Phi, psi and omega in degrees: 000136183293135184293334179296334177295318175293328170295322177291317181297316171308309186292322175306307184298322184282328183272335172090340175215155178297330186285322175295329184281320181298325180288316184292318184270355182053052172234163177292137174294338176292324174295314176295326174292324178296314184297320175303309184307319183294321183294318195284329166294315180298323192253001178052044183206146165285131183257345184219146160261120193260138163225190188290336196241346193202144170251113180255129181294135178290178178295320181293324177296329182282330169304303185299326179298307183290333177281328175293323167301317180294317184300316182296317174299315177301310178308319184298313185294328179286326181290315181302310184293315175298313178302313172311315175303306191294333179275003173092005182272142186276048170100176185232124170274120181250114187228140175253141190216144168286147185294132169204104177242135354287156183240079191293316178310307173292329181299301191297322182295307181294327177288319185285321174293319178303316178297319181277338185222066196283359178261007176252135180265165176241144162234114188234125171247127191248123180185178190284170186302315182299325178295312175313307182302319179297315182292323173301310184293323171283352175093003175292321179239166181245335189229136172247132170246106184225167178260122193253107179263347177229173182304148177286155170299152189300334187273004181241162172222153182272108183279325178214147178236126171254113188283139182226163176232142175284134187225163178258133178233132180192169186276149181305150179062031168283157187272008185249309190241147173258132187289356183272349175271143180284331183220154176243114177303132179303338181297342187284344187270358174310117175062022179269131175291136185229148173244130190232162166269145190298320184304339176243021178294326180285320174302316180294321177303318175299311181308298183299329178284313177306324189267358185053043179251143183226073181293172168244114183289099180276333178207139172242128179220169187284318175243164181292337186302322179285322179303318180296323180302314177302307179301316180301320180279001181063027169270346176198176166256124176274128178262105178245176165268128174229147175286154187302330182241021177276129186259121185233009175283145180213197182285345190251330189214161178221165180231137179228136184288145176272147184226158174211156170285340184278111186306328176286322180292319181290336177291319176294340177283348179264126180229176180226154174241120187254142167267105181252149183224170180278133172295149171063024179233133186282132179276152172298156177303324178291323177293320179295319174304310195287317174301316179293315185300306189301320186293316178298310173311308190285325180296328179283329181292321180298321181290317177296318179296320181293320179286344178272349189276000000 
């Protein structure tokens, strides 16, 4: 099947009607109708529920829609990488990342890598961990940067591990935590409003139950940026993951690691951020360079952190 048909199929789902899609793509409506019919014959399944005003994809149609988007991304990535090679540029690093704003760790890695390898390009996808794993498996990206609360799927391997800590982030002159303390005991969060990211809600629930601490969860959000907003505005204490050498202090707010005397709780306060790749899949030269550079960079930071303790 022509890949342009898959592009058109994606657009039909997004536009909702053949007529709107035809106007957008500047093609005949009859041609789009014929392509849908060919798809339904090819996959032996009805792909749309049709009515007078809208075309709603069936469950089969939704599956094809998601797969078609991955196919298109993969073709685009191939075109860009080959074009970069033909132009004498040494490849493209295709990486997926969970959202974390501001992300000082990845900012330093990207900027320093770019300065050392100015002829390498980036294709960066920001989404949740499950979506990143999907892009890895489909070949759209080669490297995923995710926080791993559980064991990795068996088809992935961890290329690099960056250590992080669960930390308290809030504005100066807040009523709960002093910026003059280097660490924040969990006990200080008793009855305090907190803002957290969804990915660590289960871990935090375990920590609070084990430590017999009862904060008030004021906000749960997808990324740490919203949690940090509440902390910065002194509406809550944001509980976020921060790298061991990540600097989030500024003129308005500060960040301090959480600590506990309970060894089990203390262990849970340490987290990891992992650079993951597919097992048994050869990385491009650009991806190998990026992995090697990132590993050296994080190792150097770990040495500096250890020497400053």
